[in-house]
Backbone as ProteinMPNN parsed JSONL, in Angstrom:
{"seq_chain_A": "MDHPMIKTLIAAATVAAVAYAVAPAQAAHRHHAGLGCSGANLGKTEAAVEAMADNEVKFAAEKEVSLAQDAMLNNRWGACGAHLSKAAEASTAK", "coords_chain_A": {"N_chain_A": [[-50.836, -67.073, -78.969], [-53.446, -69.05, -79.444], [-55.659, -69.996, -76.918], [-58.617, -71.328, -76.303], [-59.485, -72.66, -74.017], [-58.417, -71.689, -71.33], [-59.612, -68.773, -71.739], [-62.697, -69.629, -72.031], [-62.332, -70.34, -69.329], [-62.107, -67.897, -68.26], [-64.171, -66.676, -68.662], [-66.484, -67.855, -67.88], [-64.996, -67.01, -64.99], [-65.836, -64.542, -65.019], [-68.613, -64.305, -65.258], [-69.177, -65.925, -62.831], [-68.397, -64.122, -61.094], [-69.667, -61.762, -61.044], [-72.004, -62.522, -60.641], [-71.874, -63.107, -57.837], [-71.416, -60.748, -57.135], [-73.913, -59.455, -57.628], [-75.708, -61.226, -56.628], [-76.198, -60.9, -53.663], [-77.796, -57.509, -53.435], [-79.3, -58.0, -55.042], [-80.761, -59.867, -53.342], [-81.205, -58.025, -50.931], [-82.961, -55.723, -52.156], [-85.36, -57.346, -52.46], [-85.717, -57.931, -49.5], [-86.127, -55.598, -48.769], [-89.034, -54.328, -50.348], [-90.665, -55.756, -48.951], [-91.858, -56.112, -45.339], [-89.861, -57.61, -42.863], [-89.989, -60.378, -41.159], [-90.589, -59.829, -38.5], [-90.859, -59.841, -33.984], [-91.079, -57.234, -33.588], [-92.062, -55.83, -36.079], [-94.277, -57.345, -36.704], [-96.029, -56.64, -34.318], [-96.023, -53.523, -35.107], [-97.736, -54.109, -36.559], [-99.756, -54.91, -36.527], [-100.624, -53.4, -34.397], [-101.628, -50.853, -35.704], [-103.589, -52.293, -37.207], [-105.541, -52.809, -35.257], [-106.265, -50.244, -34.738], [-107.444, -49.334, -37.177], [-110.683, -48.83, -38.392], [-114.086, -50.649, -38.367], [-114.528, -53.107, -40.378], [-114.854, -54.548, -43.672], [-111.817, -54.661, -45.295], [-110.385, -54.567, -42.181], [-111.14, -56.956, -41.321], [-109.812, -58.576, -42.857], [-107.348, -58.043, -43.06], [-106.615, -58.246, -40.267], [-106.805, -61.017, -40.274], [-104.703, -62.15, -41.57], [-102.533, -60.782, -40.545], [-102.366, -63.235, -38.528], [-102.086, -64.975, -39.897], [-99.718, -64.184, -40.309], [-98.062, -64.225, -37.829], [-98.981, -67.007, -37.057], [-96.917, -68.348, -38.828], [-94.473, -67.39, -38.445], [-94.464, -69.072, -36.146], [-93.687, -71.3, -36.91], [-91.128, -70.807, -37.914], [-91.662, -69.77, -40.572], [-90.141, -67.676, -42.846], [-90.449, -66.369, -44.944], [-93.189, -66.404, -45.486], [-94.293, -65.696, -43.708], [-93.221, -62.753, -43.195], [-94.568, -62.403, -45.956], [-97.461, -62.194, -45.015], [-97.428, -60.086, -43.6], [-96.68, -58.504, -45.271], [-99.014, -57.963, -46.088], [-100.619, -57.44, -44.412], [-99.958, -54.649, -43.584], [-100.013, -53.326, -45.711], [-102.661, -53.349, -46.036], [-103.725, -51.853, -43.947], [-102.723, -49.409, -44.248], [-104.231, -48.534, -46.514], [-106.422, -46.318, -48.15]], "CA_chain_A": [[-51.098, -68.398, -79.443], [-54.791, -68.724, -78.873], [-55.953, -70.539, -75.565], [-59.931, -71.322, -76.047], [-60.168, -73.279, -72.591], [-58.388, -70.529, -70.861], [-61.132, -67.614, -72.24], [-64.115, -70.338, -71.298], [-62.508, -70.35, -67.964], [-61.963, -66.547, -68.033], [-65.75, -66.008, -69.164], [-66.619, -68.658, -66.5], [-64.977, -67.023, -63.536], [-66.238, -63.444, -64.879], [-69.803, -64.434, -64.875], [-69.84, -66.372, -61.492], [-68.416, -62.916, -60.394], [-70.976, -60.835, -61.521], [-73.349, -63.634, -59.976], [-71.445, -63.24, -56.455], [-71.57, -59.389, -56.524], [-75.212, -58.964, -57.997], [-76.854, -61.447, -56.105], [-77.119, -59.607, -52.199], [-78.419, -57.085, -53.81], [-80.91, -58.23, -55.22], [-81.674, -60.113, -51.657], [-81.467, -57.078, -50.229], [-83.795, -55.346, -52.152], [-86.541, -57.951, -51.604], [-85.948, -57.668, -48.251], [-86.884, -53.737, -48.182], [-90.09, -54.609, -51.112], [-91.862, -56.342, -48.066], [-92.15, -56.244, -43.718], [-89.417, -58.369, -42.289], [-90.637, -61.246, -40.043], [-90.057, -60.326, -36.36], [-91.418, -59.79, -33.093], [-91.379, -55.518, -33.806], [-92.776, -55.529, -37.143], [-95.531, -57.664, -35.992], [-96.498, -55.717, -32.986], [-96.598, -52.774, -34.938], [-98.664, -54.626, -37.967], [-100.899, -55.056, -35.613], [-101.7, -51.813, -33.251], [-102.059, -50.389, -36.771], [-104.55, -53.2, -37.844], [-106.438, -52.54, -34.446], [-106.582, -48.281, -34.849], [-108.766, -49.303, -38.172], [-112.259, -48.726, -38.589], [-113.995, -52.377, -38.629], [-115.185, -53.42, -42.409], [-114.492, -56.322, -44.375], [-110.333, -54.316, -45.278], [-109.561, -54.327, -41.512], [-110.951, -58.48, -40.947], [-109.119, -59.075, -43.872], [-105.791, -57.631, -42.155], [-106.646, -59.475, -38.714], [-106.522, -62.723, -40.642], [-103.298, -61.755, -42.586], [-101.417, -60.738, -39.063], [-103.096, -64.201, -37.763], [-101.477, -66.107, -41.361], [-98.045, -64.237, -40.003], [-98.281, -65.258, -36.621], [-98.737, -68.56, -37.447], [-95.933, -68.5, -39.999], [-93.868, -67.493, -37.669], [-94.05, -69.917, -35.296], [-93.024, -72.657, -37.886], [-90.417, -70.846, -39.145], [-91.462, -69.798, -42.268], [-90.131, -66.558, -42.665], [-90.653, -66.071, -45.994], [-94.735, -66.393, -45.541], [-94.205, -64.548, -42.293], [-92.578, -61.374, -44.04], [-95.548, -61.782, -47.172], [-98.497, -62.014, -44.678], [-97.123, -59.237, -42.516], [-96.596, -56.933, -46.078], [-100.477, -57.746, -46.516], [-101.456, -56.377, -43.669], [-99.399, -53.509, -43.22], [-100.359, -52.1, -46.393], [-104.116, -53.24, -46.206], [-103.983, -50.995, -42.834], [-102.623, -47.714, -45.116], [-105.087, -48.265, -47.495], [-107.49, -45.544, -47.705]], "C_chain_A": [[-52.907, -67.93, -78.818], [-55.332, -70.236, -78.252], [-57.661, -71.226, -75.454], [-60.419, -71.88, -74.517], [-59.37, -72.218, -71.597], [-59.06, -69.167, -70.739], [-62.434, -68.561, -71.591], [-63.742, -70.374, -69.993], [-62.443, -68.929, -66.861], [-63.339, -66.391, -67.82], [-66.261, -66.646, -68.044], [-66.242, -68.195, -64.707], [-65.319, -65.197, -63.457], [-67.678, -63.906, -64.342], [-69.934, -65.047, -63.658], [-69.06, -64.749, -60.331], [-68.957, -61.732, -60.166], [-72.154, -61.917, -60.801], [-73.12, -62.975, -58.408], [-71.847, -61.931, -56.533], [-72.953, -58.945, -56.675], [-75.961, -59.821, -57.098], [-77.454, -61.224, -54.305], [-77.501, -58.859, -52.662], [-79.362, -57.272, -54.47], [-82.002, -59.169, -54.017], [-81.973, -59.14, -50.8], [-82.54, -56.048, -50.769], [-84.924, -55.66, -52.243], [-86.993, -57.977, -50.688], [-86.829, -56.362, -48.039], [-88.086, -53.91, -49.058], [-91.202, -54.826, -50.027], [-90.921, -56.245, -46.391], [-91.372, -57.089, -43.539], [-89.89, -59.157, -41.395], [-89.868, -61.025, -39.1], [-91.011, -59.575, -35.909], [-91.878, -58.141, -33.245], [-92.46, -55.06, -35.147], [-94.153, -56.625, -37.045], [-96.156, -57.139, -35.262], [-96.702, -54.244, -33.957], [-97.386, -52.692, -36.169], [-99.848, -54.64, -37.228], [-101.859, -54.31, -34.296], [-101.945, -50.926, -34.59], [-103.21, -51.011, -37.217], [-105.942, -53.111, -37.03], [-106.645, -51.111, -34.288], [-107.077, -48.709, -36.42], [-109.745, -49.589, -37.889], [-112.448, -50.471, -38.752], [-114.707, -52.033, -40.095], [-114.342, -54.528, -42.072], [-112.345, -56.041, -44.382], [-109.628, -54.851, -43.677], [-109.633, -56.447, -40.836], [-109.825, -58.622, -41.67], [-108.259, -58.909, -43.42], [-105.168, -58.336, -40.967], [-105.74, -60.53, -39.373], [-105.15, -62.884, -41.387], [-102.273, -61.669, -41.249], [-101.652, -62.444, -38.4], [-101.774, -65.123, -38.607], [-100.144, -65.681, -40.638], [-97.669, -64.969, -39.062], [-97.643, -66.67, -36.562], [-96.931, -68.851, -37.935], [-94.186, -68.094, -38.668], [-93.091, -68.291, -36.16], [-93.557, -71.169, -35.602], [-92.072, -71.912, -38.652], [-90.335, -70.587, -40.331], [-91.69, -68.426, -42.248], [-90.41, -66.272, -43.909], [-92.322, -65.493, -46.0], [-94.748, -65.253, -44.511], [-94.411, -63.096, -43.169], [-94.046, -61.425, -45.323], [-96.629, -61.639, -46.614], [-98.838, -60.417, -43.74], [-97.264, -57.992, -43.802], [-98.083, -56.412, -46.497], [-101.633, -56.647, -45.927], [-100.903, -54.993, -43.431], [-99.856, -52.14, -44.793], [-101.966, -52.24, -46.464], [-103.943, -52.06, -44.941], [-102.992, -49.535, -43.67], [-103.731, -47.386, -45.975], [-106.639, -47.274, -46.906], [-108.892, -45.396, -48.677]], "O_chain_A": [[-53.359, -67.007, -78.141], [-55.407, -71.295, -78.875], [-57.908, -71.666, -74.331], [-61.486, -71.586, -73.98], [-60.242, -71.87, -70.801], [-59.028, -68.532, -69.685], [-63.082, -68.091, -70.656], [-64.7, -70.445, -69.223], [-62.579, -68.765, -65.648], [-63.695, -65.946, -66.729], [-66.518, -65.893, -67.105], [-66.741, -68.618, -63.664], [-65.193, -64.539, -62.424], [-67.91, -63.893, -63.134], [-71.017, -64.734, -63.162], [-69.267, -64.533, -59.136], [-68.743, -60.896, -59.288], [-73.29, -61.483, -60.609], [-74.051, -62.409, -57.836], [-72.881, -61.787, -55.88], [-73.31, -58.052, -55.907], [-76.974, -59.279, -56.657], [-78.59, -61.331, -53.845], [-78.617, -59.37, -52.569], [-80.352, -56.544, -54.396], [-83.22, -59.21, -53.841], [-82.872, -59.263, -49.968], [-83.105, -55.425, -49.87], [-85.785, -54.783, -52.182], [-88.206, -58.029, -50.486], [-87.851, -56.176, -47.379], [-88.874, -53.384, -48.271], [-92.321, -54.315, -50.063], [-89.697, -56.293, -46.277], [-91.886, -58.054, -44.106], [-90.398, -58.471, -40.509], [-88.837, -61.609, -38.767], [-91.8, -58.881, -36.551], [-93.052, -57.862, -33.002], [-93.354, -54.213, -35.148], [-95.129, -56.164, -37.636], [-97.322, -57.133, -35.656], [-97.7, -53.647, -33.554], [-97.692, -51.655, -36.757], [-100.918, -54.247, -37.691], [-102.912, -54.457, -33.675], [-102.743, -50.036, -34.294], [-104.015, -50.219, -37.706], [-107.062, -53.227, -37.528], [-107.474, -50.894, -33.404], [-106.869, -47.627, -36.969], [-109.956, -50.552, -37.152], [-111.603, -51.312, -39.062], [-115.203, -51.035, -40.619], [-113.686, -55.082, -41.189], [-111.587, -56.805, -43.784], [-108.551, -55.446, -43.712], [-108.753, -57.074, -40.244], [-108.777, -58.806, -41.051], [-107.914, -60.026, -43.033], [-104.053, -58.773, -40.683], [-104.561, -60.839, -39.197], [-104.739, -64.003, -41.692], [-101.357, -62.469, -41.062], [-100.746, -62.718, -37.612], [-100.832, -65.727, -38.093], [-99.389, -66.598, -40.313], [-97.104, -66.059, -39.156], [-96.576, -67.205, -36.258], [-96.048, -69.467, -37.339], [-93.171, -68.736, -38.397], [-92.041, -68.226, -35.521], [-93.095, -71.981, -34.801], [-91.987, -72.122, -39.862], [-89.44, -70.894, -41.118], [-92.726, -67.862, -41.897], [-91.0, -65.216, -43.679], [-92.639, -64.383, -46.428], [-95.195, -64.113, -44.639], [-95.43, -62.575, -43.622], [-94.532, -60.315, -45.541], [-97.356, -60.934, -47.314], [-99.882, -59.871, -43.385], [-97.747, -56.879, -43.592], [-98.451, -55.325, -46.943], [-102.526, -55.863, -46.249], [-101.727, -54.192, -42.992], [-99.946, -50.916, -44.888], [-102.583, -51.284, -46.932], [-104.202, -50.999, -45.509], [-102.854, -48.618, -42.861], [-104.143, -46.243, -46.174], [-107.434, -47.364, -45.97], [-109.841, -44.714, -48.292]]}, "name": "protein", "num_of_chains": 1, "seq": "MDHPMIKTLIAAATVAAVAYAVAPAQAAHRHHAGLGCSGANLGKTEAAVEAMADNEVKFAAEKEVSLAQDAMLNNRWGACGAHLSKAAEASTAK"}
């Protein structure tokens, strides 16, 4: 017998299982793409920026560190991580 409703339910369950398995992997990938917002990362990035020679890139990186600190204090973790990543990238630019 052909039961289209059962086939639809099986297909929906399969899609849900695949989405459930893939979502954590994508979240982990995004987390490693940038710096996570933590006191340790903030301190490391700030130290790297402070070690830079005074120029426009350093001043922009200092602003990113400041924005990251503000975001961290306001529990905006995604914004904090984004600003830290920008500052870290600037600190390693040649």
